[in-house]
Every structure is written in C-alpha cells, then in structure tokens.
C-alpha positions in Angstrom: 224.3 -90.7 316.4 226.7 -93.6 316.3 227.2 -95.7 319.4 230.9 -96.6 320.2 232.0 -100.2 319.6 235.4 -101.0 321.3 236.0 -104.5 319.7 238.5 -105.7 322.3 237.1 -109.2 322.7 236.2 -109.1 326.4 233.3 -111.4 327.1 233.1 -110.5 330.8 232.3 -112.9 333.7 229.1 -114.3 335.1 228.7 -111.3 337.3 230.3 -108.5 335.1 229.6 -107.1 331.7 232.4 -107.4 329.2 233.1 -105.1 326.2 231.4 -107.7 323.9 228.1 -107.1 325.8 228.3 -103.3 325.5 229.4 -103.6 321.8 226.2 -105.8 321.1 223.9 -103.2 322.7 225.7 -100.3 320.9 225.4 -102.1 317.5 221.7 -102.8 318.2 221.2 -99.0 318.5 223.5 -98.3 315.5 221.4 -100.1 312.7 223.4 -103.4 312.9 221.5 -106.7 312.9 223.1 -108.4 315.9 220.3 -110.9 316.9 216.5 -111.4 317.2 215.2 -109.4 320.1 211.9 -110.3 321.9 210.4 -107.5 324.0 208.1 -108.6 326.8 207.6 -105.2 328.4 205.4 -102.2 327.7 207.1 -99.6 325.5 205.7 -96.1 324.9 206.6 -94.0 321.9 205.9 -90.3 321.7 203.6 -89.3 318.9 205.6 -89.3 315.6 208.6 -91.1 317.1 207.9 -94.6 315.7 209.4 -94.8 312.3 209.6 -97.8 309.9 212.3 -97.7 307.1 211.6 -98.8 303.6 213.5 -101.8 302.3 216.2 -99.6 300.8 216.7 -97.7 304.0 216.2 -94.4 302.2 212.8 -93.3 303.5 210.6 -94.2 306.5 207.0 -94.3 307.5 206.1 -92.6 310.8 203.2 -94.0 312.8 201.2 -91.2 314.4 198.3 -91.5 316.9 195.0 -89.7 316.7 194.0 -87.2 319.4 192.4 -89.8 321.6 191.2 -88.8 325.0 191.6 -92.3 326.6 193.8 -95.3 326.2 192.7 -97.4 323.2 193.7 -100.8 321.8 194.3 -101.4 318.1 193.8 -105.1 317.3 195.6 -106.5 314.3 193.6 -109.3 312.4 194.5 -113.0 312.7 196.1 -113.2 309.3 196.7 -116.6 307.8 199.5 -115.5 305.4 201.6 -112.5 304.3 199.2 -109.6 303.9 199.1 -105.8 303.6 197.4 -103.2 305.8 194.8 -101.0 303.9 195.1 -97.3 304.1 192.6 -94.5 303.3 194.7 -92.6 300.7 196.0 -95.6 298.8 194.4 -97.5 295.9 194.4 -101.1 296.9 192.8 -104.4 295.9 190.9 -106.4 298.5 191.2 -110.2 298.0 188.7 -111.2 300.7 185.1 -110.2 301.6 184.7 -107.2 303.9 181.6 -106.8 306.1 180.1 -103.4 306.9 177.3 -103.1 309.4 174.1 -101.3 308.3 174.6 -97.6 307.5 178.4 -97.8 307.9 179.3 -97.8 304.2 179.3 -94.2 303.0 180.1 -92.8 299.5 181.2 -89.1 299.4 180.3 -86.7 296.7 183.0 -85.2 294.5 183.2 -82.0 296.6 183.6 -84.2 299.8 180.7 -82.3 301.4 178.1 -85.0 301.7 177.7 -88.8 301.6 175.5 -91.5 300.2 174.8 -94.0 303.0 174.3 -97.6 302.0 171.4 -99.0 304.0 170.3 -102.6 303.4 166.8 -104.0 303.9 165.9 -106.4 306.8 167.0 -109.5 304.9 167.2 -112.8 306.8 169.8 -114.5 304.7 172.7 -113.6 302.5 171.6 -112.2 299.1 173.7 -111.6 296.0 173.3 -108.2 294.3 174.8 -108.7 290.8 175.7 -105.6 288.8 175.2 -105.7 285.0 178.2 -106.3 282.7 178.7 -102.7 281.5 180.6 -101.9 278.2 180.9 -98.2 279.0 180.4 -95.7 281.8 176.9 -95.7 283.1 174.6 -94.6 285.9 172.6 -96.6 288.5 168.9 -95.9 288.3 166.7 -95.6 291.4 162.9 -95.6 291.8 162.8 -91.9 292.6 165.4 -90.9 290.0 164.5 -92.9 286.8 165.2 -91.4 283.5 162.7 -93.3 281.3 163.2 -92.3 277.7 160.1 -94.3 276.7 157.7 -92.1 278.7 157.5 -88.3 279.2 156.8 -88.6 282.9 157.3 -91.3 285.6 154.7 -91.4 288.4 155.7 -92.9 291.7 155.0 -92.8 295.4 157.6 -91.6 297.8 156.4 -92.1 301.4 153.1 -90.3 301.5 153.7 -88.2 298.4 152.9 -89.0 294.8 155.5 -87.5 292.4 155.6 -86.8 288.7 159.2 -86.9 287.5 160.0 -85.2 284.2 162.1 -87.8 282.3 163.7 -85.2 280.1 164.9 -82.7 282.8 164.9 -85.1 285.8 163.0 -82.6 287.9 159.9 -83.3 290.0 157.4 -81.2 288.1 154.3 -82.1 290.1 153.5 -83.8 293.5 150.5 -84.4 295.8 149.2 -86.2 298.8 149.3 -89.9 298.0 147.0 -90.7 300.9 144.2 -88.5 299.5 144.1 -88.3 295.7 146.8 -89.2 293.2 144.8 -88.3 290.1 145.5 -84.5 290.1 149.2 -85.2 289.9 148.7 -87.7 287.1 146.5 -85.3 285.2 149.0 -82.4 285.6 151.7 -84.6 284.1 149.4 -85.7 281.2 148.4 -82.1 280.5 152.1 -80.9 280.4 153.2 -83.5 277.8 152.5 -81.0 275.0 155.0 -78.6 276.6 157.9 -81.0 276.9 160.9 -79.7 274.7 161.7 -83.1 273.2 158.2 -83.4 271.8 158.0 -79.9 270.3 159.0 -81.3 266.9 155.8 -83.4 266.8 152.9 -81.3 267.8 150.3 -84.0 267.1 151.5 -87.5 268.3 153.2 -89.1 271.2 154.1 -88.8 274.9 152.9 -90.6 277.9 153.4 -91.5 281.6 154.8 -94.6 283.3 153.1 -95.3 286.6 155.4 -97.4 288.8 154.4 -100.2 291.1 152.2 -98.9 294.0 148.7 -98.3 295.4 147.4 -95.0 293.9 144.3 -93.7 295.6 142.2 -91.8 293.1 139.2 -89.6 293.7 139.2 -87.6 290.4 138.8 -88.8 286.9 142.1 -89.4 285.0 141.7 -87.6 281.7 143.5 -88.8 278.6 141.6 -86.2 276.5 143.3 -84.6 273.5 141.9 -81.2 274.7 143.9 -81.7 278.0 146.9 -83.5 276.7 147.2 -81.5 273.6 148.1 -84.4 271.3 146.9 -87.8 270.1 148.6 -91.2 270.7 149.4 -90.6 274.3 149.8 -93.5 276.8 149.3 -94.5 280.4 151.5 -97.6 281.2 151.9 -99.3 284.5 154.2 -102.0 285.8 151.7 -104.8 285.7 148.9 -105.6 288.2 151.2 -104.3 291.0 150.2 -100.8 289.7 146.8 -100.3 291.3 144.6 -97.3 290.3 142.1 -97.5 293.2 138.9 -95.5 292.8 137.2 -97.2 295.7 137.7 -94.3 298.2 136.0 -91.9 295.8 132.4 -90.8 296.4 130.7 -90.6 293.0 132.5 -90.6 289.6 130.9 -91.3 286.2 134.2 -92.8 285.0 137.7 -93.6 286.4 139.7 -93.0 283.2 138.3 -91.0 280.2 140.0 -91.1 276.9 139.1 -88.9 273.9 141.9 -89.1 271.4 143.1 -91.2 268.5 145.4 -94.1 269.2 145.4 -93.8 273.0 147.3 -96.6 274.8 146.3 -98.0 278.2 148.5 -100.9 279.3 149.7 -103.0 282.3 147.9 -101.9 285.4 145.0 -102.8 287.7 141.9 -100.6 288.1 139.2 -101.0 290.8 136.1 -98.9 291.5 133.6 -98.6 294.2 129.8 -99.0 293.8 129.4 -95.4 292.7 132.0 -95.4 289.9 129.9 -96.1 286.8 132.6 -96.9 284.3 136.3 -97.8 285.0 137.5 -96.9 281.5 135.5 -95.0 279.0 136.6 -94.7 275.4 134.4 -91.8 274.2 133.8 -90.6 270.7 134.2 -86.9 270.1 134.5 -84.5 267.2 132.5 -82.5 264.8 131.7 -82.3 261.1 134.8 -81.7 259.0 137.2 -82.5 261.8 139.2 -85.7 262.5 137.0 -87.9 264.7 138.5 -88.7 268.1 139.0 -92.1 269.6 139.9 -94.5 266.8 142.4 -97.3 267.2 142.5 -97.4 271.0 144.8 -100.1 272.5 143.9 -101.5 275.9 145.9 -104.5 277.1 147.2 -106.3 280.1 144.7 -104.6 282.5 142.8 -106.1 285.4 139.4 -104.4 285.8 137.6 -105.1 289.1 134.2 -104.3 290.6 134.2 -103.5 294.3 133.2 -107.0 295.4 136.0 -108.8 293.5 138.4 -110.9 295.6 141.6 -109.0 296.3 143.8 -111.9 295.4 142.2 -112.4 292.0 140.9 -115.9 292.7 138.1 -117.0 290.4 136.4 -119.9 292.2 134.1 -117.8 294.4 130.9 -115.8 293.8 131.1 -112.0 294.0 128.0 -110.0 293.1 128.6 -107.3 290.4 127.3 -103.7 291.0 124.3 -103.1 288.8 125.2 -100.9 285.9 129.0 -100.8 286.5 131.1 -101.1 283.3 134.7 -102.2 282.9 135.4 -100.7 279.4 132.8 -98.6 277.6 133.2 -97.9 273.9 130.7 -95.0 273.8 130.1 -93.3 270.5 127.4 -91.0 271.9 128.4 -87.6 273.1 125.2 -85.7 273.9 122.9 -86.3 270.9 125.7 -86.9 268.5 126.7 -90.4 267.4 130.4 -90.3 266.5 132.3 -92.7 264.3 134.6 -95.1 266.3 136.5 -98.1 265.0 139.6 -100.3 265.1 139.9 -100.7 268.8 141.9 -103.5 270.4 141.5 -105.1 273.8 144.1 -107.7 274.5 145.0 -110.0 277.5 142.7 -108.2 279.9 140.8 -109.7 282.9 137.3 -108.6 284.1 136.1 -109.4 287.6 132.6 -108.9 289.1 131.3 -106.2 286.8 127.8 -105.8 285.4 129.3 -105.2 282.0 132.8 -106.3 281.2 132.7 -104.5 277.9 129.9 -102.3 276.6 129.7 -101.0 273.1 127.3 -98.2 272.2 126.7 -96.4 268.9 127.6 -96.6 265.2 130.8 -98.7 264.6 131.6 -98.4 268.3 132.0 -102.1 268.4 134.6 -102.3 265.6 136.5 -103.8 268.5 138.9 -106.8 268.5 139.0 -108.6 271.8 141.5 -111.5 272.4 143.2 -113.3 275.2 140.6 -112.3 277.8 139.2 -113.8 281.0 135.8 -112.8 282.4 134.6 -113.8 285.8 131.2 -113.1 287.4 130.2 -110.4 284.9 126.5 -110.3 284.2 127.3 -109.5 280.6 130.9 -110.0 279.4 130.2 -108.0 276.2 127.0 -105.9 275.7 126.3 -104.5 272.2 123.6 -101.9 271.7 122.5 -98.9 269.6 123.6 -99.9 266.1 126.9 -101.2 267.4 129.0 -102.5 264.5 131.2 -105.5 263.6 133.6 -107.0 266.0 135.8 -110.0 266.8 136.1 -112.1 269.9 138.7 -114.9 270.2 140.8 -117.0 272.6 139.0 -116.3 275.8 137.3 -117.8 278.8 133.9 -116.6 280.2 133.5 -117.9 283.8 130.9 -117.3 286.4 128.7 -118.6 289.2 125.3 -117.2 290.3 125.7 -113.8 288.5 127.0 -114.6 285.0 124.1 -114.7 282.5 125.5 -113.9 279.1 128.8 -114.0 277.4 127.9 -111.7 274.4 124.5 -109.9 274.5 123.3 -108.2 271.3 120.2 -106.1 272.1 117.4 -105.3 269.7 119.0 -102.1 268.5 122.4 -103.5 267.6 123.6 -104.5 264.2 126.4 -106.8 265.2 128.4 -109.1 263.0 130.5 -111.0 265.4 133.4 -113.3 264.6 133.9 -115.6 267.6 136.5 -118.3 267.8 138.0 -120.4 270.6 135.8 -119.1 273.4 135.1 -121.2 276.4 132.2 -120.7 278.9 131.6 -121.8 282.4 128.4 -120.2 283.3 126.0 -120.6 286.2 122.9 -118.6 287.1 120.1 -118.2 289.6 117.4 -120.9 289.0 114.8 -119.8 286.5 117.0 -117.3 284.7 118.1 -117.6 281.1 121.8 -118.2 280.4 123.6 -118.0 277.1 127.1 -117.7 275.7 125.6 -115.5 272.9 122.1 -113.9 273.1 120.7 -112.0 270.1 117.5 -110.1 270.8 114.6 -109.9 268.4 115.2 -107.0 265.9 119.0 -107.3 266.0 120.9 -108.1 262.8 122.1 -111.7 262.5 125.6 -112.3 263.5 128.4 -114.5 262.2 129.6 -117.0 264.7 132.4 -119.3 263.7 134.1 -121.9 265.8 132.1 -121.4 269.0 133.2 -123.8 271.8 131.6 -124.2 275.2 133.3 -126.0 278.2 132.1 -126.7 281.7 128.6 -125.3 281.7 127.2 -125.0 285.2 123.4 -124.7 285.5 120.7 -125.6 288.0 117.7 -127.9 287.2 115.3 -125.0 286.4 117.8 -123.1 284.2 117.8 -122.8 280.4 121.2 -122.8 278.8 121.7 -121.6 275.3 125.0 -121.8 273.4 123.5 -119.2 271.0 120.0 -117.9 271.4 118.8 -115.8 268.4 115.4 -114.3 269.1 115.5 -112.6 265.8 115.5 -115.9 263.8 114.1 -118.1 266.6 117.2 -120.3 266.4 119.0 -121.8 269.3 122.2 -123.7 269.1 125.5 -123.3 267.3 124.2 -122.5 263.8 122.4 -119.1 263.7 121.4 -117.5 260.4 123.0 -119.1 257.4 126.6 -119.2 258.6 128.4 -122.5 259.1 130.5 -123.2 262.1 133.3 -124.7 260.0 135.5 -127.8 260.4 136.1 -127.5 264.1 135.0 -129.3 267.3 131.6 -127.5 267.3 130.2 -128.4 270.7 132.1 -129.6 273.8 130.2 -129.9 277.1 131.6 -131.1 280.4 129.7 -132.0 283.6 126.4 -130.7 282.4 123.4 -130.7 284.7 121.1 -128.9 282.2 121.4 -127.9 278.6 118.9 -126.8 276.0 119.0 -126.7 272.2 115.5 -126.3 270.8 113.8 -125.4 267.5 117.1 -125.7 265.5 116.3 -125.0 261.9 119.7 -126.0 260.6 122.1 -128.8 261.4 125.2 -128.7 263.4 128.1 -129.0 261.0 131.3 -130.7 261.9 134.3 -131.9 260.0 134.2 -135.0 257.9 134.5 -138.2 260.1 134.4 -136.0 263.2 131.3 -136.8 265.2 129.6 -134.4 267.5 131.1 -135.1 270.9 129.3 -135.0 274.3 132.1 -135.5 276.9 131.8 -136.0 280.6 135.0 -135.1 282.5 135.0 -138.2 284.8 136.8 -141.5 284.9 134.2 -143.2 287.2 132.4 -146.2 285.7 128.6 -146.3 285.4 128.1 -142.6 285.1 125.9 -141.4 282.2 126.7 -138.7 279.6 124.2 -137.9 277.0 121.6 -135.6 275.4 118.3 -134.6 276.7 115.4 -133.6 274.4 112.6 -131.4 275.6 109.6 -129.3 274.8 107.0 -127.2 276.6 104.1 -128.8 278.3 100.5 -127.6 278.3 101.4 -125.0 281.0 104.2 -123.6 278.8 106.9 -125.1 281.1 110.0 -126.8 279.7 109.9 -130.6 280.2 112.3 -133.2 278.9 110.7 -136.1 277.0 113.6 -138.2 275.7 117.1 -139.0 276.5 120.1 -140.5 274.6 122.4 -141.8 277.3 125.7 -143.7 277.3 128.0 -144.9 280.1 131.3 -146.6 280.6 130.8 -150.1 282.2 134.5 -150.9 282.5 136.9 -147.9 282.4 140.2 -149.8 282.2 142.6 -147.9 279.9 142.9 -149.7 276.6 140.0 -152.1 277.4 136.9 -149.8 277.9 133.4 -151.3 277.8 130.5 -149.1 277.0 126.7 -149.3 277.0 124.1 -147.0 275.3 120.4 -146.5 276.1 117.3 -144.7 274.8 114.9 -143.4 277.5 111.5 -141.8 277.0 108.9 -140.3 279.3 105.8 -142.4 279.9 103.0 -140.8 282.0 105.6 -138.3 283.3 108.2 -141.0 284.4 111.4 -141.8 282.6 111.5 -145.3 281.1 114.4 -147.2 279.7 113.2 -148.4 276.3 116.2 -149.7 274.3 119.7 -150.7 275.3 122.8 -151.8 273.4 125.4 -153.6 275.5 129.1 -153.9 275.0 128.6 -157.4 273.4 126.2 -156.0 270.8 123.1 -157.4 272.5 120.0 -155.3 271.8 117.6 -155.2 274.7 114.1 -153.9 274.1 111.7 -153.0 276.9 112.1 -152.1 280.5 113.2 -154.0 283.5 112.1 -157.4 282.3 113.8 -157.0 278.9 110.9 -158.5 277.0 112.9 -158.8 273.7 116.6 -159.5 273.4 118.5 -159.7 270.1 121.8 -161.5 270.7 124.6 -162.6 268.4 126.6 -164.4 271.1 128.4 -167.5 269.8 127.4 -167.0 266.2 129.8 -166.7 263.2 127.1 -165.2 261.0 124.2 -163.1 261.9 121.0 -165.0 260.9 119.4 -166.1 264.2 117.1 -164.2 266.6 116.5 -165.4 270.2 113.4 -164.2 272.0 113.1 -164.9 275.7 111.5 -163.5 278.8 112.7 -163.8 282.4 111.9 -167.6 282.4 113.8 -168.3 279.2 110.7 -169.2 277.2 110.3 -168.6 273.5 107.3 -166.3 273.0 105.6 -164.5 270.2 102.9 -161.9 269.8 99.6 -163.6 269.1 98.9 -161.1 266.3 102.0 -162.1 264.3 102.8 -165.3 262.5 106.3 -166.8 262.8 107.6 -167.7 259.4 110.6 -169.9 258.7 112.4 -169.1 255.4 112.0 -171.7 252.6 114.6 -174.4 252.7 115.4 -173.8 256.4 114.9 -176.4 259.1 114.5 -176.7 262.9 117.8 -178.0 264.2 117.2 -179.8 267.5 119.6 -180.9 270.2 120.9 -184.5 270.3 121.3 -184.8 274.1 118.2 -183.7 276.1 116.1 -183.2 273.0 113.2 -180.8 272.5 109.6 -180.8 273.7 106.7 -179.4 271.7 104.3 -178.4 274.4 105.2 -178.5 278.0 101.7 -179.1 279.4 98.7 -181.3 278.4 96.5 -178.3 278.2 98.6 -176.5 275.6 97.2 -176.7 272.1 98.9 -177.8 268.9 97.9 -178.1 265.3 99.6 -178.9 262.0 98.9 -177.9 258.4 96.4 -175.1 259.3 94.3 -177.4 261.5 92.7 -175.9 264.5 95.1 -176.4 267.5 93.8 -178.8 270.1 94.8 -180.1 273.6 96.2 -183.5 274.2 93.5 -186.2 273.7 92.5 -188.3 276.7 94.0 -191.8 277.2 92.7 -194.8 275.1 93.2 -198.1 277.0 95.2 -200.8 275.4 93.3 -203.8 274.1 94.0 -207.6 274.4 92.3 -210.4 272.4 90.1 -207.8 270.6 87.9 -208.9 267.7 88.4 -207.6 264.2 85.5 -205.2 264.6 87.1 -203.8 267.8 90.5 -203.4 266.1 88.8 -201.6 263.2 87.2 -199.2 265.7 90.6 -198.3 267.3 92.2 -197.8 263.9 89.5 -195.4 263.0 90.0 -193.5 266.3 93.7 -193.2 265.5 93.0 -191.9 262.0 90.6 -189.3 263.5 93.4 -188.2 266.0 95.7 -187.6 263.1 93.0 -185.6 261.3 92.3 -183.5 264.4 96.0 -182.5 264.7 96.1 -181.9 260.9 98.6 -184.6 260.1 96.1 -186.4 257.9 93.4 -185.2 255.5 
C-alpha cells in the first residue's frame, strides 16, 4: 500500500496541520527516509508482524515470539562496539569469552536424541584446560572409556564398582563390588587375555592389564600364573603409588600376588598387606622335567611394598614394627619337594617398608637376582638368602632402620651366595644387645664377593655390636671377607657413630693409592671427637674397648682449621689420655700433668728437646744418663744467667765424682801466718777434689 503525498507546499499554522505534515507522515509509512524518529511509548507487534529488511531491501527477517505464558523481558547486552547477535542455526565465531553455569553446557549426539552435559568440579579459582595440538581428527579419552593399546585390559573404579574394560572392543567384560574384593575382577581379566582376538597370532607371549589410580580392596590372591593367563610375559602395571592394592582387609592369605610364568612384569603400584598376609609378591618356580621352567626373568620395578604397620604417608623417620615372617618379594624355587631353576630376575627402584623380609630368596639359583635403586626402611632383613640360593647383585641402594632393622643382607648357613654389592648405604639401629650387620654370612655358607661396600650413618646403642660384614664361615669381620679386594673406592664411611666393631680382621682394608681410610663425623662443632675404638672380650666374654684413636677440630674456621689428635688407653678399667699431638706439632706424653712435652716452637731446625713438668723444671729419669753429643755446648743466657743447683742441699759432682751438697762456710782470715794460709789452701784443694774438679 502506498500512502498519498499531495506535495502542495502547505506548512499549516500553529494550530492546524498543513499538507506538508500529512505528506511527512505518509512518506514515513511509504518507505521514505524523512527524519529520525524517537518512540517513547509502548508499541506491541502481533506475532510475526515485526519484519527487518536486508540492506538490499529484497528480503526481510521476521521476529517471532515463543509461546510464553506471561510477559517476559529480553535484555540486550551492553555492547561497546558494533556487534552481531548469535543464533542457534548459524555458524558464527565468538570473539569474547562466554560463561556457562554448571551443567548448562550440553552437547547433543548426532541423532539429536541425548546430550553430554559438561559438569565442572568444585574449583575455587579459574583454571585453564588446554587441549592438545592435534594434526588430525581424534577422540577425547575418559577414565571410564580409555582405549589403551599397550594393555589388554584397563582396570578402574567407577563409584562402588570395579570394572575391567576390554581395550580392543571397548566393552566392560567384567565388574565387581569395589567395596568388598577387587581381585576376582582383576583375575577374570588376566585369565581372558589368552582369548583376546588381537593376541591370537601369538599364543605364547604378551598381554596385560593397566590398573588405574585408585584404592583396590583385595581379599583374594591375584594370579599371574601361566596356567590361568594362558601365556608368558604378561604384565600388571599401575599408575604409580596412587594405585594401591590393599590386602589389609583380607583374613588370611599366603600371598597377595602369585606369579608363575616366564618374563612376568609387575610395575608402578603400591601393595600393602595385613598381619596375616605372609607374602605380598611371590615369584614361584614351577615346571617339570623336559618342560620349559617357569618364572625366569621376572621384572619388578617401581613398587612400594608395605607391612601393616608402615606409615601411610611413606615417611621414613619413625619406627614401625614389622610383622614376624612377612615377606615383600619372595623368589621361591621350591614347589612341594621340587627345587626349580630360577634366574635372571630384576628388582628396580622399589621401596620396602616395615617388613620382616624385604626380599627373600629360596632355592637353587633363586637369587640370580639383580636389585638396584632400592630403599629399605625398618625391615628386619632387607635381603635373606637361603637353601643354596645362587649369585646375585645389589647396587645403588639405601638400607635404613631404627629399632627393628638388624641385617641388610643375610646369608644363612645353607646358602651359596656370591654377592656383588656396590654403592649401598646403611643407617641401622637395633635393640641393645642384638647383633647388627650390613652383611651377615652364617657359618657353612659359601664366601661372597663384596665390592665397593659403603656404610653411612650407622645408629647403634652402647651395648650393640655393629658389623659392616660379619662372615662366620671365615671368622672375618670388616670390609674384606674371603680373598676379594674392595677395589679403589672409598671403602668405609661412618657418620655420627656411637658404636662400631671391626674385630679379628685377617686382611687389610684396601683403598686407592694416596686415599686414606676416612672416619668422618658429620658435625661442624669444635672440640667434638671422631675416631676409632679398639676392643676385645674380657674374662667374662663381654666386649670391652681398650684403646682409642681420637681426633677433634680445635678451631673450625673454614680455610683455617686447627686439629688435635690423641691416643687413649684403658688403665684399671678407666680411659686415660696417653699421647697428644697439638696443632703446633707439640707432642705431649702422659696424662693431665703432661709429664713430657716435645716442642719445636721457635726453632728453625729440629735438634732440641725440652722436658718440663708443671713447674717448668728440667727433669730426668734417675735410671737414664743425659748425654750431650760430642762437640756440642751448653748455651746460657746473657741476661739473668743460669743457676746450677737451686738449693744448698742439692748435690753436684764433676768428672764422675760422687755428687755432694754445698760445703759449709769457711771464715775469712786476717793477718794469718804462713802455716794458717797453707792450711786454707789445702782445704780449697780438697773442695775441688770433692767436686771432681781436681784429681
């Protein structure tokens, strides 16, 4: 419809419309831009009656209202520049951040029948979630929907359910009650590895499970047995120590994990048992004549093994009693009465807490085990070798304990161990009266090879006996058992020692050329002794120290240290300081009074001895003559001079004459006769004869 425009130029009056007024209104409704119009009144448009033309005026957009049941206000944002409204059906680019409240961002499935709802955690500050830089189409992985091509199954906990996800099909093949026992679900997944399609081309090797982070309650033994799994070389791998296999709720189990296969792999998890779980991990020999032996080349690494009394936060400064008989890892070659061959096992980067035996090796070649990068805390025995256990290696580890750690490596009388041990530290402490040793070899056991043994921070009480190596078979204690040298290494390093014992050594301690044996006290406080104590058994058979070599820092200023060294011995049961060398090179002999002092102070050449007591007097032993070398003189002072004899009762003699006291006075004469003078001259001659000055 076109509105009529008369165009007669009538502007009207102040009280009447003219034709120009009506023409302007008619043009406004006839698509003519006559002026800017500001509307300050409510306008209502029927649904579908508000149309906006495109810039070309060829098509328009109609604004339509939803079927609201009450009046609603639609607020436009306070834009700061030219902008565009977003619409549901149009692909658009947002140039500013949009905020969606929790659960308000939904992603529909392709069929538009269901949605993924994005629900954030209860964060307390803004967190960036950065997506990876993809180079092709890919899929986001979730904990419950991981396709792990490195493992056959993924084990995880969803609420109160433990699930075993088939990483080939993506299906949940097995599940169970995570609050009761997770082991049956784990065992079902292990047993089905042999049936997975992708592994059918190799009927002998491979497959395994990945146990995600979580607390897995276990009341049943987890079996990595070739009879159950159907193949060798299978694996159980966790996500570090956040994967806990917790056997503490179980009643009684002989072992937590049992493996009977070649090349099994156990890696990256934490395992804890109660007082009735005998062994946390048992590597058991199995097989029969003419068949391939089982359990060779096991790999166990990155595992934390805990007794029930271990501290939950893994701290190692406290004392927690191990359960008697409990074993962390048991290499057991015995099955029934059969002793199976077992060898080439590796234990790497594992930690052992509050166990009676950290590692136990039983049977022929069962200890062909290589252990490295380990930490042992509060284990009665870190490694116990028995029953013809064979050669092994121990390196780069730390054996720590308090009142419960007795032995680092224990070789019983039935073992035949040859042990290569390098870079092993010990911090051991025991109940008073008990024996403590980094290595103990019982009588009857074969001699071992020990190379590069190093001990640090030995803690022991006054009644304890500490042995670096105690070999009852050869009656040798110390660092040099058998006929095997330690090599060119720092052989012995002891810090803060209260008690140490090295007795009946039949060989020397060998160190590198120009590298002395070091006794080190980890303290920077002056006047604190470090040293060596020598001891033996008394008539009652009790150990008693009898001699000490002690040294201390007198001044500990960096770059200007002064030292002092002393020899002490026992006299009638009491320690006595017998010989001391000071920082100035002064040698003091004797006890508190320092009866003899040899001093070079002020000399440019060493040829003078000074003997003095507390009063500064020159003294000599009456049974010894003092001899002056031929051609040597007494040099006397030119100021105060020198007295020979300081009292009239002291005796003196010359030229082998009998020493005599000073003669009594002879009065002076005056006006004497020749006869009287002759008498006095004769008395004077006799005086010279008495002192030996005249024949």
